[in-house]
C-alpha positions, 0 to 999 in steps of 0.5 A: 240871680244865680246866687238867689237860685242856689240859695232857695235850696237852703231854706226850710219848710215843714209841710208834708205836701210842700216837701213832697212836691219839692221831692216830686219835682226833683224826681220828675226832672230825673224821670224826664231824662230817664225817658229820654234815655229809653227813647234813644235806646228804643229808637236805636235798637228796638225790642231785640236781643241787644237790649235783652242782653243790656237789661239782663246785665243789670241783674247781678250788679243790681243785686250787689247794689241792693245787698251791699251798697245799701248798707251805706244808705243815706237814710241810715247814715244821716242820723249818725252824721247830723248828731256829730255835726250838731255837736260841732264834733267834725273830727268824730264825723270825719272818723265815722266817714273814714271808717264806713268808707274803708269797710265799704271799699274793702267789702266791695273790692272783694265781692266785685273781684269774686263776682268778676270770675263767677259771672259766667256761671251766674249769668246762666242762672239770671238768663238761662234762655240765652244762646251761647253767643248772647251769654258771652256778650252778657258776661262782658256787659255784666263785668263792666256794670260791676263798677256801678254799685261801687261808684253809687255806693260811695256816692250814697256815702258821700250823699249822706254828708251832702245832705247833712250839710244841707247841700240839697241842690248838689245832691239833686243833680246826681241822678240827672248826671247818672242818666246823662252818662247813660245817654252819652253811652248811647250817643257817643260810646256805642258808635265808638266801641260797639254794644259795650259802649252802652254799659260803659255809659252806665258806669260813667253815669255812676261815676258822675253821680259820685264826682258832682258831690266831691267839691262839697266834701273837699270844701268842708273837710269831709273827704273820706279816706282809707284808715286803719283806725276803724271805729268797729262798734259804730260800723257794726251798729250801722250794719245792724240798722241797715240789715232789714232794709238791705234784706228787703231790697234784696228780696225785691231784686231777687223777684225781678231776677226770676222774672227776667230769667223767665223772660229769657226763654220767651221771644227775643225782645221780651226782656226789653219790652218788660223793662221799658214798661217797668220803667214807664210805670216807675214814673208815677211811683218815683214822683208820688209814692217815693216822694210822699213816703220820704217826705213823711219819714222825718215827721213820723219818726219825731211823732212816734219818738214823742209818744204822739201816737194819734198824730203819728197815725194822722200823718200816715192817714194824710200821706195815704190819702194824698198818695191815693189822690195822685196815684189813682188818676195816674194809674187809670190814665196810664191804662186808658192812654197806654198806647199813646204814652208808649208811642210818644215816648218810645215809638221811634226808629226801630221800635215798631207798632208791634213792640209798642202794643206789647209794651203798652199792654205790659204797662197797663198791667203794671199800672194796676199796682201803682197805688199798691207800690206807692203804699208799700213805700209808705208803710215800710217807712212808717214801720222804720220810723218806729224802729220795727223792721222785722214785719216789713221784712217778712211781708216783703219776703212773702210777697217776693215769694208770691211774685215768683210762684205766681210767675211760674204758675201764670207762665204754665197756665198761659202755655197750657190754657188757650182760654187763658192766653186768649183772655189775657191777650184780648183784654189788652188788645194784643191777641193777634201778636206774637210774644204775648207770653211776656204779659204773665210777668207784669201780671205776677209782679202786680199781683205780688205787690197788691198782696204786699200792700194789703198785708202791710195795711192789715198788719199795721193796723194790728200792730198800732191802731186803726187809721183815721176814718177820713183815710178810707173816705179820701181813698174811695173818693179819689178812686171813684173820681179817677174811674170817672176821669178814666171814662172821660179820657176814654171817650175823649180819646175815641173822639180825638181818633176820629179826626187826629191821625195815628200815623204821626208823632204829633197826631198821637201826642195830640190824642193822648193830650186831649184824652189826658186833659179830659180825664184830669178835668173830670177828676178834679171837677168831681173832687171839687164838687164833693168838697174833697179834702185832698184837692183843697190841701194840694191847692194850698200847697201849690200856692206856697213856695214849696220849692223852698222846702228842705227835705232829705232826698230819696236815693235810688234803689237800683242801678 
């Protein structure tokens, strides 16, 4: 039985939806642990200064991870390795690994050592609103977290070998162990050593992310080592290929750095509220947007390389329709059931009702751009599949600028306009709470990502061709069905609140469950009645053994 369980990860299935479902389930398992992690953090600390410092401490290491560790991306390294492995030239593959490993370690050691001393100055830019005492703790947290991009970068390097050798099950365990390390920090390290135990847990999780893959490398003789015989031409080629993706990730991280720096001037707990809401909205993004874009990438690359432009466009249109199918209903239900979602997942211990309402409002604003975020993931990979990397880079730089500019603009408007304050707060039913200024930050983020998605779509059709006609038809059908499903969820929620208490976990859970089931039922019913193409294809995919699909798994892009 155990042997059969492990063997299912070594079989191949070529369908887009089956591959996306497999990746989605893998992402779901990781996201469940991430939600457990956030539940523990919220319950033990609430939305206060400790978590503000904790989340602010990720900004510099995340930027390091995006700008340096992403050079050893799985997406970039796998083609090099597969080419050498398929030629049965394991010696060349080992030399390639050693060269990349050596250069990466040297660069990371130099950068991390320099940052260790610069952190006290840099944190005054990433969290300028913190008090001197909070700044001191932020410096200690950040220095410990510098271990994480180093470990995760090496893990990405090793992960490229793991996946090239088709050991997908092992690679899928890595993010689960990462979150288990963070959970260990909350449950065990914090009681032992205090607040720094939280970030030691993150470092442990990053180390576990790496260690779980080492036995595979040792078994196949690919364990990387330091070498003086560096294959510089190949390393330079890897850097050139990685550069656009690295710059794209860096611009995204830079915009988050600016948002967090603004939040540091707001009410204590604002950074925590922002991050809790951001993590929650990332669940459908990771399960849907990333899964479909990663699943589509290999096929898009093959079709374009063969000159099959019509089929290439059809594959993208197909992915867009299915991203819309899953993302629209997720976004609508997140907006309607926001309070129930936040209360069930985070509402425990020191995380009170006021924090719940603020986080729910931020979640709803983030959810507005969930579809746009998912489409951005797809369009970026669609460009990468053609070898054209400049356009997505420029679009992402521009949208990062939009996020930063609109954040400053909305923040000033909120401070100066009573009407804008009341409109934004009352729209999400938090007008009687303190700290509602935090709402401008997810608003700026969502606005920037919607601009990003629109620009990608427009430029893509300009650079290639119009997408198939059924793309827009599928999008409009799922949008309409989602809005009607959201209406049904709202009615069912109000009905449930008439006889289910909001004072207990199970009462709130039952409210959300009934509302969600009603919304999903109406959503699917409408699509079935109009003979929607996507619902038929998803039904067929669910009927196959999609868990036997073999596809390149997505690596995490932040700590």
